[in-house]
C-alpha positions as protocol buffer text, in pm:
chain_id: "A"
residue {
  index: 1
  type: MET
  ca { x: -251 y: 1595 z: -1161 }
}
residue {
  index: 2
  type: LYS
  ca { x: -384 y: 1421 z: -839 }
}
residue {
  index: 3
  type: GLY
  ca { x: -284 y: 1089 z: -724 }
}
residue {
  index: 4
  type: TYR
  ca { x: -346 y: 802 z: -517 }
}
residue {
  index: 5
  type: MET
  ca { x: -160 y: 604 z: -241 }
}
residue {
  index: 6
  type: TYR
  ca { x: -300 y: 280 z: -188 }
}
residue {
  index: 7
  type: ILE
  ca { x: -277 y: -60 z: -5 }
}
residue {
  index: 8
  type: LEU
  ca { x: -370 y: -383 z: -126 }
}
residue {
  index: 9
  type: GLU
  ca { x: -434 y: -676 z: 86 }
}
residue {
  index: 10
  type: CYS
  ca { x: -307 y: -1016 z: -126 }
}
residue {
  index: 11
  type: ALA
  ca { x: -454 y: -1371 z: -99 }
}
residue {
  index: 12
  type: ASP
  ca { x: -165 y: -1476 z: 122 }
}
residue {
  index: 13
  type: GLY
  ca { x: -256 y: -1211 z: 361 }
}
residue {
  index: 14
  type: SER
  ca { x: 53 y: -946 z: 260 }
}
residue {
  index: 15
  type: PHE
  ca { x: 10 y: -615 z: 201 }
}
residue {
  index: 16
  type: TYR
  ca { x: 114 y: -428 z: -135 }
}
residue {
  index: 17
  type: THR
  ca { x: 148 y: -55 z: -126 }
}
residue {
  index: 18
  type: GLY
  ca { x: 154 y: 161 z: -441 }
}
residue {
  index: 19
  type: SER
  ca { x: 78 y: 489 z: -577 }
}
residue {
  index: 20
  type: THR
  ca { x: -86 y: 577 z: -911 }
}
residue {
  index: 21
  type: LYS
  ca { x: -290 y: 856 z: -1113 }
}
residue {
  index: 22
  type: ASN
  ca { x: -568 y: 618 z: -1187 }
}
residue {
  index: 23
  type: LEU
  ca { x: -669 y: 417 z: -890 }
}
residue {
  index: 24
  type: GLU
  ca { x: -953 y: 211 z: -1089 }
}
residue {
  index: 25
  type: LYS
  ca { x: -761 y: 106 z: -1383 }
}
residue {
  index: 26
  type: ARG
  ca { x: -458 y: 10 z: -1140 }
}
residue {
  index: 27
  type: LEU
  ca { x: -669 y: -195 z: -939 }
}
residue {
  index: 28
  type: LEU
  ca { x: -769 y: -386 z: -1284 }
}
residue {
  index: 29
  type: GLU
  ca { x: -400 y: -414 z: -1391 }
}
residue {
  index: 30
  type: HIS
  ca { x: -338 y: -560 z: -1040 }
}
residue {
  index: 31
  type: GLN
  ca { x: -619 y: -834 z: -1090 }
}
residue {
  index: 32
  type: GLY
  ca { x: -499 y: -870 z: -1477 }
}
residue {
  index: 33
  type: LEU
  ca { x: -833 y: -720 z: -1585 }
}
residue {
  index: 34
  type: ALA
  ca { x: -723 y: -435 z: -1769 }
}
residue {
  index: 35
  type: GLU
  ca { x: -820 y: -515 z: -2126 }
}
residue {
  index: 36
  type: ASP
  ca { x: -647 y: -157 z: -2284 }
}
residue {
  index: 37
  type: HIS
  ca { x: -313 y: -173 z: -2114 }
}
residue {
  index: 38
  type: GLU
  ca { x: -61 y: -405 z: -2301 }
}
residue {
  index: 39
  type: ASP
  ca { x: 66 y: -537 z: -1981 }
}
residue {
  index: 40
  type: SER
  ca { x: -225 y: -591 z: -1773 }
}
residue {
  index: 41
  type: ARG
  ca { x: -60 y: -824 z: -1552 }
}
residue {
  index: 42
  type: GLY
  ca { x: 0 y: -540 z: -1241 }
}
residue {
  index: 43
  type: SER
  ca { x: 335 y: -601 z: -1059 }
}
residue {
  index: 44
  type: TYR
  ca { x: 491 y: -918 z: -1034 }
}
residue {
  index: 45
  type: TYR
  ca { x: 448 y: -909 z: -629 }
}
residue {
  index: 46
  type: THR
  ca { x: 76 y: -910 z: -669 }
}
residue {
  index: 47
  type: ARG
  ca { x: 51 y: -1126 z: -1002 }
}
residue {
  index: 48
  type: VAL
  ca { x: 154 y: -1426 z: -804 }
}
residue {
  index: 49
  type: ARG
  ca { x: -72 y: -1334 z: -508 }
}
residue {
  index: 50
  type: ARG
  ca { x: -406 y: -1311 z: -652 }
}
residue {
  index: 51
  type: PRO
  ca { x: -688 y: -1208 z: -590 }
}
residue {
  index: 52
  type: VAL
  ca { x: -579 y: -894 z: -431 }
}
residue {
  index: 53
  type: LYS
  ca { x: -835 y: -658 z: -262 }
}
residue {
  index: 54
  type: LEU
  ca { x: -833 y: -263 z: -197 }
}
residue {
  index: 55
  type: VAL
  ca { x: -826 y: -213 z: 162 }
}
residue {
  index: 56
  type: TYR
  ca { x: -688 y: 158 z: 191 }
}
residue {
  index: 57
  type: TYR
  ca { x: -645 y: 442 z: -23 }
}
residue {
  index: 58
  type: GLU
  ca { x: -572 y: 819 z: 12 }
}
residue {
  index: 59
  type: GLU
  ca { x: -611 y: 1096 z: -258 }
}
residue {
  index: 60
  type: HIS
  ca { x: -340 y: 1352 z: -262 }
}
residue {
  index: 61
  type: ALA
  ca { x: -349 y: 1708 z: -478 }
}
residue {
  index: 62
  type: ARG
  ca { x: -23 y: 1577 z: -694 }
}
residue {
  index: 63
  type: ILE
  ca { x: 116 y: 1219 z: -795 }
}
residue {
  index: 64
  type: ASP
  ca { x: 447 y: 1323 z: -660 }
}
residue {
  index: 65
  type: GLU
  ca { x: 273 y: 1381 z: -298 }
}
residue {
  index: 66
  type: ALA
  ca { x: 122 y: 1016 z: -340 }
}
residue {
  index: 67
  type: PHE
  ca { x: 456 y: 868 z: -447 }
}
residue {
  index: 68
  type: HIS
  ca { x: 631 y: 1011 z: -154 }
}
residue {
  index: 69
  type: ARG
  ca { x: 346 y: 893 z: 79 }
}
residue {
  index: 70
  type: GLU
  ca { x: 376 y: 525 z: -79 }
}
residue {
  index: 71
  type: LYS
  ca { x: 760 y: 518 z: -11 }
}
residue {
  index: 72
  type: GLN
  ca { x: 677 y: 638 z: 370 }
}
residue {
  index: 73
  type: VAL
  ca { x: 423 y: 361 z: 416 }
}
residue {
  index: 74
  type: GLN
  ca { x: 635 y: 105 z: 264 }
}
residue {
  index: 75
  type: ARG
  ca { x: 894 y: 136 z: 513 }
}
residue {
  index: 76
  type: TRP
  ca { x: 631 y: 69 z: 801 }
}
residue {
  index: 77
  type: SER
  ca { x: 577 y: -253 z: 974 }
}
residue {
  index: 78
  type: ARG
  ca { x: 272 y: -481 z: 908 }
}
residue {
  index: 79
  type: GLN
  ca { x: 131 y: -373 z: 1242 }
}
residue {
  index: 80
  type: LYS
  ca { x: 157 y: 17 z: 1168 }
}
residue {
  index: 81
  type: LYS
  ca { x: 11 y: -57 z: 833 }
}
residue {
  index: 82
  type: LYS
  ca { x: -273 y: -268 z: 983 }
}
residue {
  index: 83
  type: ALA
  ca { x: -342 y: 23 z: 1233 }
}
residue {
  index: 84
  type: LEU
  ca { x: -364 y: 278 z: 919 }
}
residue {
  index: 85
  type: ILE
  ca { x: -609 y: 47 z: 744 }
}
residue {
  index: 86
  type: GLU
  ca { x: -818 y: 28 z: 1052 }
}
residue {
  index: 87
  type: GLY
  ca { x: -824 y: 396 z: 1118 }
}
residue {
  index: 88
  type: ARG
  ca { x: -650 y: 367 z: 1440 }
}
residue {
  index: 89
  type: ASN
  ca { x: -477 y: 688 z: 1390 }
}
residue {
  index: 90
  type: LEU
  ca { x: -349 y: 733 z: 1746 }
}
residue {
  index: 91
  type: ASP
  ca { x: -191 y: 409 z: 1753 }
}
residue {
  index: 92
  type: LEU
  ca { x: 36 y: 538 z: 1456 }
}
residue {
  index: 93
  type: PRO
  ca { x: 303 y: 712 z: 1671 }
}
residue {
  index: 94
  type: LEU
  ca { x: 302 y: 436 z: 1925 }
}
residue {
  index: 95
  type: LEU
  ca { x: 396 y: 165 z: 1639 }
}
residue {
  index: 96
  type: ALA
  ca { x: 658 y: 406 z: 1516 }
}
residue {
  index: 97
  type: LYS
  ca { x: 889 y: 401 z: 1829 }
}
residue {
  index: 98
  type: LYS
  ca { x: 1179 y: 161 z: 1853 }
}
residue {
  index: 99
  type: ASN
  ca { x: 1208 y: -27 z: 2177 }
}
residue {
  index: 100
  type: PHE
  ca { x: 1579 y: -114 z: 2200 }
}
residue {
  index: 101
  type: GLY
  ca { x: 1552 y: -228 z: 2565 }
}
residue {
  index: 102
  type: THR
  ca { x: 1833 y: -284 z: 2780 }
}
residue {
  index: 103
  type: VAL
  ca { x: 2180 y: -419 z: 2661 }
}
residue {
  index: 104
  type: LYS
  ca { x: 2270 y: -766 z: 2803 }
}
residue {
  index: 105
  type: LYS
  ca { x: 2616 y: -829 z: 2888 }
}
């Protein structure tokens, strides 16, 4: 069964990363608009930061692949997520590198 990894931008400007088998239904749940779902509030994080806007998604052949990608992207910095959203794929490796600098004594 195919799956989706998605990124929402919340009203406070923060990003929420998730995965689902049904992207349309999940977006309605995040907005609190899913009538056929007994808990249509979405996640607590997005519930208190509405409205939310879909800013990026990827389709994967299987839901477990989408979930794995979700966990990967969740660990990224805001700058790296923003580069992904904006399609700046060449910047992604640069944003992954840590700058440890020199140790001061």
